[in-house]
N, C-alpha and C positions, 0 to 999 in steps of 0.2 A: 354729672349724674346721668345714668341711663334712664331714659323715659320710655316705658313700654307703650307701644301703640297697638291696639287691637281693632280688628274690623269684624263687625257682626252683621250678617245679612238677614233680612226679614222679607217675607213674600209680598207684603202689601203695606200701604199707609196705615190701615187700621191695626194690623198686627204690630207694626213698628211702634205706634203710639202705646198700645196696650203693654207690650213687652218692656218698653222704656219705663212706663209707669211702675210695673212690677219690680223692675231692676232698682228704681229709685227708692221705692218703699223698703226693699231689702237692705239697700245701702244705708239708709237713714236708721233703720233698726240696728244694724251692726255698729254704726258710729255711736248711737245713743247707748248701746250696751257697753261700749268701751269708755265713753267720756261723759255720758249723761245728757248731752245735748248734741245737736248737729246743725250744720250750716249748708244751705244750698243757694246757688245763684240761678235765678230763673231767666228764661228767655221767652220772647214772643214768637210770632210766626205761626203758621198753620200747624206744624208738627208740635211745636212747643206747647201751644194752648191745648191741642188734642191730647197731649200727654197729661197735662194737668187735669183735664176733664176725665180721663181714664183713671187717674188716681182717685178723684172724688167718687167715682162709681165703683171702685174696687172695695170689696169687703175687707181686704187685707189692710186698708188704710187705718182701720181701727186699732191695729197693733202699734202704730206710731204715736208717741207722745208729742202731738203737734204743738203743744204749748211750749215745748223746749226745742223747737226748730227755729233757727234764725234764717230769715228770707231776705235775699238781696236781689238786685236786678242787674243784668249785664249791660242793659241800655234802655232808654225810653225816648219817646218823641216829646219834644219841647212844645207842647200844645196845652190847651186848657185842661184842668184836672178832670172834667167830665167828658172829654173827647173820647169817642170810641177807638181812636187810634192809640190810646195809651196802653202800653204793656201792663202797667199796674192795674188798670181797670179790667182788662181782659183776664188777667191772672186771678183777680178777686172773684169775678163772675164764674170762672172755671173751677177754682179750687178754694181759694183763701176764705171765701164767705161760707164755705161748707164744712170747715174743720175748726177745731178749737185752737186756732192760731192766736198767739199773744200779740196784740197790736204793737207793743213796744219792740217786738222782734221782727216786724215787717218793715223793712227799710226801703222806701220808695224814693225815686228821683223827683225833685221839685218840678211842678208844672209851670206853664207860662203865666198863669194868673196867681201864682203863689210867691214868686220872687221877681226881682227887677228885670233880670235879663239872663241870657244863657250862661254867661260867666258866673253869675250868682248861683245858678242851679248846679254847675259843676263844682263850685266851691262848697256848696252845702253838702253834696254827696261825699266829697273829699273829707269834710269834717265828720260826717257820720261814720265813715269807714275808719278814720283815725281814732275816734272815740271808742269804737268797739275793739279795735286792735290794742289800744292802750289798756283797756280793761282786762283783756286776755293776758297781755304781757305782764301786767302788775300781779295777776293771780297765778302766774306760772313760775314756780320756784326754779325750774330748770332753765328758764329764759332770763333770769334776773340780770345776768351780766351781758346779755346780747343787746344788739342795737334795737331800739324800739321800732316796731313795724308800722307801716302806714295803712295796711289792710289786715283784717282779721283772717283767721284760718277759714278757707273755703273748702269744705269736704267734697262737694260736687258742684261743678259749674257747667250748666247746660248752655249750649250754643246752637242756634239755627245756622243755616248756610244759605246765602243768596246765590243766584245763578252766576253772579260776577265774583263769587268766592268771598264776599264780605262776611264778617262775623261781628256780632253785636252791631254797633254802628261804625265799624272800622272798614272803610271802603278802599278799594285799590287806588294807589297813587295819591291819596289825599292826606291831609296833614294828620288826621287822627291815627292812622296806622304808623306814622313816623314819630309820634309823640312819645317821649321817654322822660323819666324822672318824676312823673306824677301819676296817680292812680285813675284819674278821671279827666275826660276831655270833653269840651263842648264842640259839637260838630256843626259846621255851617255848609250850606250848598250841597246837602246830601243828594246824590243822584237818584235816590228813591224817596219820594215824598212821604211825610213832610220834610222840609229842608233843614230844620233845626232839630238837633238831637243831643242827648247826653249819653256818654258811653264810658265804660271801663276801658282803660288802655290795654295794650297787649301785655305789658309788664304786670298789670294787676290780674289779668286773666290767667297768665302763666304762673301766678302764685298759688293757684288752686291745687289741691291734692290730686283730684281727678277732673279731667275735662271730658265732657261727652258732647260730641258733635253729631247732631241728629238731622238727617236729610232724607227727603223723599221726592221722587218725581224725576222724569227724564231731563227736565230743564236744569237739574242740579248735577247731572252726570259729569260734565266737563269740569266743573268746579271741584267736585270730589276727586276726580282723577288728578288734577293739577295739585290739589292740596296734599294728596298722599304721595305724589311723585317728588315732593321737596322743592317746589318752586319758591322763588323769592317772596317773602311775606309782604313786601311793599306792593308787588303786583298781585299776589294771591294771599290775602290775609289769613285764610284758613290754614295755610301751610305753617304758619308761625305759632299756632296754638299747641302747646305742649304742657300737660299737667306734670306736677312734680313727681307723682307716683305712677300715673296711668293716663293715657289718652284713648278714649273709645270713639270709634266712628260707627255709629248706629245707622244703618242704611236700609232702604228698601231696594228691591231688585233693580228698579229703574235707575235709581240714583247711583248704583254701583256699576253701571254698564261700562264705564271707562276706567275702572280701577286697574292699575297695572297688573298684568297676569301673574307676575312673580309674587306679588303681595297676596293675591287671592289664593295662592297655593298654601299659604300659611295663615293660621288664625292670628298669630302674634309675630311681630318683628320688632327689632330695636334699631334705633339710629342715633 
């Protein structure tokens, strides 16, 4: 399957966050118009949370039926539920607490004070994904004869990008980026604290219809360049992220400084 990759540049961090917010609102509206509900996978990080804040501040957010949006997370830190490090808590403060989200549709990864250990947290999120996928599968007449999926349909999956090119909590050369056959992995010895995390695997990430990689700052430029140049995903996890229908790299000017020139001459390319 051809997977279109598009690069979009923005002049600053603030413009990147605001434009990504507007783009996501529009995409959710389009999906809801077609299917009645929509599903988005959220990310943390400075740009990810700034994007959620921009959505909460946008008058256009009122057009979305937030009660029919399913929210998932690409990863989270395995710390106490009230820790400020939690992506779930940051997302709630930035957006989820300010919209009419259905609590039953907000799927968070278990915290360290909610389950016995990291393996239990990964198993819990695996079960949440499977239950949602099974419900979709059972209600889809066209899919009745297909193999039951392990993850639901992700319409848009947001990813931040680390200076080392990690995405979600999949770090270069570590076990998480190599994990296959399961949708969720427990991450130990993360090179970025805190050391324990829960993350979608690359297989689960790449099941999304659209993947949006959002990056800002000169410290991300090398990772962006390597990711777009097609480096090995084990060394450069971002290079392995490919949406089923589309992959968007949403960048500010600083983050785009090392994008290969031949790619910058075209808004879209296929590989």
